[in-house]
C-alpha positions as CSV (number, residue, x, y, z in Angstrom):
1,M,345.2,27.6,108.6
2,S,342.5,25.7,107.6
3,K,342.8,22.2,106.8
4,L,343.3,21.5,102.9
5,F,342.9,18.5,100.9
6,A,345.7,16.1,100.0
7,Y,345.0,17.7,96.2
8,E,345.5,21.4,97.7
9,R,348.7,20.1,99.9
10,R,350.7,18.4,97.2
11,T,350.0,21.3,94.7
12,K,351.3,23.8,97.5
13,I,354.5,21.3,97.7
14,S,354.8,21.7,94.3
15,E,354.8,24.9,94.2
16,Y,357.0,25.5,96.8
17,L,359.7,23.2,95.2
18,N,359.0,25.0,92.3
19,E,360.3,28.1,94.0
20,H,363.2,26.8,96.5
21,Q,364.1,23.6,94.5
22,R,364.4,21.8,97.6
23,A,362.9,21.7,101.4
24,T,362.7,19.8,104.3
25,V,360.3,17.7,105.8
26,K,360.4,20.6,108.9
27,E,360.0,23.5,106.5
28,L,357.2,21.5,104.8
29,C,354.9,20.7,108.1
30,Q,355.2,23.8,109.2
31,L,353.8,25.5,106.2
32,L,351.2,23.0,105.7
33,N,350.2,22.6,109.2
34,V,350.5,19.1,109.3
35,T,352.3,16.0,110.9
36,P,355.5,14.5,109.6
37,A,353.3,11.4,108.8
38,T,350.8,13.3,106.6
39,L,354.1,14.9,104.9
40,R,356.0,11.2,103.8
41,S,352.3,10.0,102.4
42,D,352.3,13.4,99.8
43,L,355.8,12.9,99.2
44,D,355.6,9.5,98.2
45,V,352.7,10.6,96.3
46,L,354.5,12.7,94.3
47,V,357.8,11.0,94.0
48,S,355.5,7.9,92.7
49,E,354.4,9.9,90.2
50,G,357.9,11.5,89.3
51,H,357.6,15.1,90.1
52,I,360.2,15.5,92.8
53,E,363.3,13.3,94.7
54,R,363.5,12.5,98.0
55,T,366.5,14.0,100.1
56,H,367.9,12.6,102.9
57,G,365.2,14.9,105.9
58,G,363.4,16.3,102.8
59,A,362.8,16.4,98.9
60,M,363.9,18.6,95.8
61,M,362.8,19.4,92.4
62,K,364.0,16.7,90.2
63,A,367.3,18.2,88.0
64,N,365.0,19.6,85.3
65,G,363.1,21.3,87.1
66,R,362.0,25.5,85.8
67,V,360.5,28.1,87.4
68,E,356.8,28.5,86.6
69,Y,355.6,31.8,85.9
70,K,352.0,33.4,86.8
71,F,350.0,34.3,83.9
72,A,349.6,37.9,83.8
73,T,353.6,37.2,83.4
74,R,353.3,34.8,80.6
75,Q,350.9,36.9,78.9
76,L,353.7,39.8,79.0
77,M,356.9,37.2,77.7
78,N,356.8,37.1,73.9
79,S,353.7,38.5,73.4
80,D,354.1,39.2,69.6
81,K,355.3,35.8,68.7
82,K,352.2,34.3,70.4
83,I,349.8,36.9,68.2
84,S,351.3,35.5,65.3
85,I,351.1,31.5,66.2
86,A,347.5,33.0,67.3
87,G,346.8,34.2,63.7
88,E,347.8,31.2,62.3
89,A,345.8,28.6,64.5
90,V,342.6,30.5,63.9
91,K,343.0,30.0,60.4
92,M,342.6,26.3,61.2
93,I,339.1,26.8,62.7
94,Y,335.8,26.3,60.5
95,P,331.4,26.7,60.9
96,G,330.0,23.8,63.3
97,Q,333.5,22.9,65.0
98,C,333.5,21.5,68.0
99,I,337.5,22.7,69.9
100,L,339.5,22.6,73.2
101,L,341.4,25.6,74.4
102,D,343.8,24.9,77.1
103,S,344.7,27.6,79.6
104,S,347.9,28.9,78.0
105,S,348.2,32.9,77.3
106,T,348.9,31.6,73.8
107,A,345.6,29.7,73.8
108,F,344.0,33.4,75.6
109,E,345.3,35.1,71.9
110,L,343.4,32.6,69.9
111,A,340.3,33.1,72.0
112,K,340.8,36.6,71.0
113,L,340.9,36.2,67.5
114,L,338.1,33.6,67.7
115,A,336.4,35.6,69.6
116,R,336.5,38.7,66.6
117,K,334.9,35.7,63.9
118,D,332.0,35.5,62.0
119,I,331.0,31.6,62.5
120,R,329.2,29.3,64.6
121,A,331.3,26.8,66.7
122,T,331.6,25.2,70.4
123,V,334.8,26.0,72.2
124,I,335.7,23.8,75.4
125,T,337.9,25.2,77.6
126,N,339.8,25.3,81.3
127,G,341.0,28.7,80.8
128,I,338.5,31.3,82.6
129,Y,340.0,34.7,81.2
130,S,339.5,32.4,77.7
131,A,336.1,31.6,78.3
132,M,335.1,35.5,79.3
133,E,336.5,36.4,76.5
134,L,334.8,34.1,74.1
135,S,331.1,35.1,75.5
136,N,331.2,37.8,73.6
137,N,330.4,36.4,70.4
138,A,326.8,35.1,70.4
139,L,327.6,33.0,68.0
140,L,330.0,30.8,69.7
141,T,328.8,28.6,72.3
142,V,331.5,28.5,75.6
143,I,331.8,25.7,77.6
144,L,334.1,25.9,81.2
145,I,334.9,22.6,81.9
146,G,334.7,22.4,85.1
147,G,337.1,21.5,88.1
148,V,339.2,23.3,90.8
149,V,340.5,26.4,90.1
150,Q,344.5,26.8,90.3
151,S,345.2,28.9,92.9
152,G,346.1,32.6,92.2
153,S,345.3,32.0,88.3
154,P,342.6,31.8,86.0
155,V,343.1,28.1,85.1
156,I,340.7,24.9,86.1
157,E,342.6,21.7,86.6
158,G,342.0,18.1,87.5
159,K,340.1,15.0,85.9
160,F,336.5,16.2,86.5
161,G,336.2,17.4,83.4
162,S,335.8,14.2,82.1
163,S,332.2,14.3,82.4
164,I,332.0,17.1,80.3
165,L,334.4,15.6,77.1
166,C,333.3,12.3,76.6
167,Q,330.1,14.1,76.0
168,F,331.0,16.0,72.7
169,D,332.8,14.7,69.4
170,I,335.5,17.2,69.7
171,D,337.9,17.8,66.4
172,T,340.8,19.9,67.7
173,M,342.6,20.8,70.9
174,F,344.9,23.6,70.6
175,T,347.4,23.3,73.3
176,S,350.9,24.5,74.5
177,A,353.1,23.8,76.7
178,T,355.8,25.0,79.1
179,G,358.6,22.9,76.8
180,F,358.6,20.7,73.9
181,T,361.1,18.2,72.9
182,Y,361.4,15.4,70.8
183,E,362.0,12.6,73.5
184,D,359.6,13.7,76.2
185,G,356.7,15.4,73.9
186,L,354.8,18.5,75.4
187,T,355.5,19.3,79.2
188,D,354.3,21.1,81.9
189,F,354.5,21.8,85.6
190,N,351.5,21.7,87.4
191,V,350.4,17.2,87.7
192,Y,346.8,18.2,87.9
193,E,346.5,20.6,85.0
194,V,348.4,18.1,83.1
195,D,346.0,15.5,83.9
196,L,343.4,17.2,82.4
197,K,345.5,18.1,79.3
198,K,346.0,14.1,78.9
199,L,342.3,13.5,79.2
200,M,341.5,16.5,76.5
201,A,344.3,14.9,74.2
202,K,342.5,11.9,74.6
203,F,339.2,13.2,73.3
204,A,340.1,15.3,70.8
205,R,340.8,14.3,67.1
206,N,343.6,16.2,66.5
207,V,346.1,17.9,68.9
208,V,347.6,21.6,67.7
209,A,350.4,22.6,69.8
210,L,351.1,26.1,69.3
211,L,354.7,26.8,71.2
212,D,356.5,30.1,70.6
213,S,360.7,29.8,69.5
214,S,361.5,29.8,73.5
215,K,359.7,26.4,74.6
216,I,361.7,24.0,71.6
217,G,364.3,22.7,73.4
218,N,363.2,23.0,77.4
219,S,361.7,20.4,79.2
220,C,360.0,19.7,82.9
221,N,358.8,17.1,84.6
222,N,355.4,16.2,82.9
223,T,354.3,14.9,79.9
224,F,351.1,15.3,78.4
225,V,351.4,14.6,75.2
226,S,354.1,12.9,72.9
227,A,355.8,13.7,69.8
228,H,353.9,11.9,67.5
229,Q,350.0,12.6,69.1
230,I,350.9,16.3,67.5
231,H,348.6,17.0,64.1
232,T,350.3,19.9,63.7
233,L,353.1,22.4,65.6
234,I,353.0,25.9,65.0
235,T,355.6,27.9,65.6
236,D,358.1,31.3,65.2
237,R,360.9,30.0,63.9
238,S,362.5,27.3,61.5
239,L,363.0,24.6,63.9
240,E,366.5,22.7,63.6
241,E,367.0,20.4,60.6
242,P,367.7,16.9,63.1
243,L,363.7,17.5,64.5
244,M,362.4,18.5,61.7
245,E,363.2,15.3,60.3
246,K,361.6,12.9,63.5
247,L,358.6,15.0,63.0
248,R,358.0,14.7,59.4
249,S,359.0,11.0,60.2
250,D,355.9,10.8,62.7
251,Q,354.1,12.6,60.0
252,V,353.3,16.1,62.0
253,N,352.9,19.3,60.7
254,V,355.2,22.5,61.2
255,M,353.9,25.8,60.5
256,V,356.3,28.7,60.6
257,A,353.8,32.4,61.6
258,P,355.0,35.4,60.3
């Protein structure tokens, strides 16, 4: 195995623990071909970032860790709901706007609809598939955020995108998540993708959350947008009243796609 950068090692550790839940130092050293000292340094960073927990002789995912699915699998999951949600979201995009799309499978459905829309707009995205789809519409200016390509996935991640994002006056960010609760907000697995999503939200005036009902009530390790930062939440089913009351108190618009 060729030598990995620290970023790549930590991503592999996170992916391995997502799949296996726990691992020993010996296992991870063999996986990454590094010394125990190097591995412990990586584990310390991941612990400090709140993604894993140390165990005697190894590490484990936090108790609320869930399995992360590959993009192709996520595309097929609840696809009818994602298409309905995207159908509502595309109505919020107007000529002359500059918008952000994340790399989620729901945002990809939105990209497919926007690619057929007769408007001029600027779209910035970290989703490679979304950028390719949008490039079919000559009226759209499509900007792909630079960074590190996530292994085995059409996703760009990391903080390199800040140099691009700061140059634009961005109206709205359209984003999905692995999970959403009022307490934790929008959460996702990969710390480096979350870093980029935090930046995207920072530079956008409004955040629109695209969440099929399977995401509501779930949470994982990394928050990138708190509940009160959301301008509009689009889902496919009415939310329970206690959650609705909290969102109303934060002036979050909730839309239910037909």
